[in-house]
Phi, psi and omega in degrees: 000123177266133193253121165240030185291310188202171182259011177236015183284334174274171185288279177200159175307140182306322182292332175293314186293326181296319181294319176294318179293319180294343183249003190303330189260010179279148177254128180224162166299154182266182168057038173079012183255036183251170184296327178295314177296318180296315179299316181293324177292322178295322173302317181287322180298321181290324177298316183283333185079028181223093177288349182270354184274158177266138173235125182236131185265121177246160186283330183207174185289312178302319176296318181297312180297309187292326181286320180292317182292318174299326183282326185277340187255143170286163187307330188255014180258158187230173177236142181259130175222161173295153185304327183270001180305145183301321182288338182271321192259325192240016181242018170056036181075020187295324181286316178301329177292344178268352176113000192244127182285140169260119185262120182271129174243143176290105186263188179237125183054038180073011180254140166284125181256160173301324175296313174300319176296317181301319178298318177298320179294318180299318187283333184242084189221346181263175185289001179258008181229159178285108192288126176295131178219012180206140168252138179251122178226160177233145182226108356286174179285174180301336180251022174075000180282160186248142164283137174271169180297324180292322177291322178288324174298322178295322180288328175297318178299316177300314175303317178298318183290321186257007174069046184240159175262154180241116188242130182243124180274120183243041177310316176245043180294335183291318181298320180295315183300327186259003178289143182298339183262359182284143174224021175248143173246170178293334179289327176300310177299327178296335183266329190259337184256155172274332182202144167203165177236146175264115182284128172256325183308320177264016179214050171107341182274157171295314177197165172122144179223146179253107186269118180257122182245117188267332187265118180303323180300322179287336184270355181304112181060029183298323178296329173297315179293326174302311186297311185294333180268002175079025183254005181264105185287129178299306177275059187295339179299329178306327179282306181306316177304314185290321174291335173295309180300317179293327185259358178299125183097005173059235182297337182261022192276167175302328180303315186273323175299314182294316177299323184293319181295319179296324179289325179293326177287324177292321177294325178293321179296309187294324180291319178295317177299320179297318178300331184273357178080019187278130170281165184242137174295322181217143178269095184257127177260016183241201192274001172256131177233147190232069179291150169260107190245152170307133184305324178296319178294320180300317180298322179288318181297326181296347176279345186235337184231147185251117181210177182251135167278113197282329185208162185294169177291136179217127178058035175084000180238152178232128171280127180247156171256127172246128180237129178258152176223192187294337181259002182286136184250161176298325176295322179292316179299313180298326178295323178294317186294315183295319178298313179300318178304318180296314182296323182285335181284344183296000000 
C-alpha cells in the first residue's frame, strides 16, 4: 500500500533520528530547560531576526493552538477563523473546551479575509456575545492555498485598528515557505504576527512544533499555561534535539529541503493529474493536492493507495486529498498516476 494519506505517516527524517540516537545517553534538565532547546530556540530566533521573541517547544499542533489561545484571551473573548480553519473543523472542540468560542467566518479559497473578519466583529460586540479578540489563520490553509504578504499585511492592519491579536498556525509552514508561489519569509511572520508556530510533526520530526511568541503580553507566564494545559513535556530535550537537527544550516537546513522535496513531489502529481485531464477541488501550490475523481476510480485506487476522501461524492465524483512528504518518492507518484491513467481509460 502506497500512502498519500498524510505528511506525518512516516517516522522521521534520518538526520533527526541520528541526532536523537547520538544524544540518547545524555542527562539534561527537563521541561525544555536544557541546552538543546536553548540552542534550537536560538537558531529559530536568528532565522526570524527577532532575538526578543519567545520560543516554546510543544508536542503537537492542537496543544500549541489551544494553549496559546487560552493564554491570550480573557474568559469572555473569542477567536475568529475561516470556516475551514483547523481549530473550527478538526480539533474536536479543543478551543471551546478552554472556554473560548471559535467564530467561523466565510473566507475565500480557505483564507480569512478582512471583510469576513469585520462581519464577525460587527456581529459579536455587546456584553451578551463572546467578544472577538484574535484572528486565526493557517499557512498554508486546510486546502493548501497560501496567504500572500499583502493579504497577511491587510489582516495585520485590521488587528492594529481593532485591537486584535494575529495568530498563525504553521503546521505545514515548511511547505508554504518553499512553495513556488510564496512571497512570505519567517522574518515577515516575525513582523506581522503576534504568535505563530513552526510545524515539525509534518515536516520531518517524530513530533513537535516550535511556538514563537512575538508579543510580550501573550508570553506572560506562558510556561505556567503550558503546564496547566498538559503541554509541558518532561523529556523536553527530545523536542530541542529534533529542531536542532531540522534547522542546522539555517536557510540550507533539512527543514527547508524536506519541505521543498514534498512540494516537488506534489508538483509532479499535480502536473501528471493535469495531463490526464483531471479537475481539482482546490488550487493548491503546496504539498496537498485535491483532485476530483470519478467515484469508481476512487474505489479502485483505494485498493492500492492510502489517501483521504476530502468531501462526499457529488455528481459521480469524489474530491480526494493526496499529501506528499519528505519521504515521498518519484516512483510512488508515478505508480499512482499510471494506475489512474488505466482506470480513466476504461
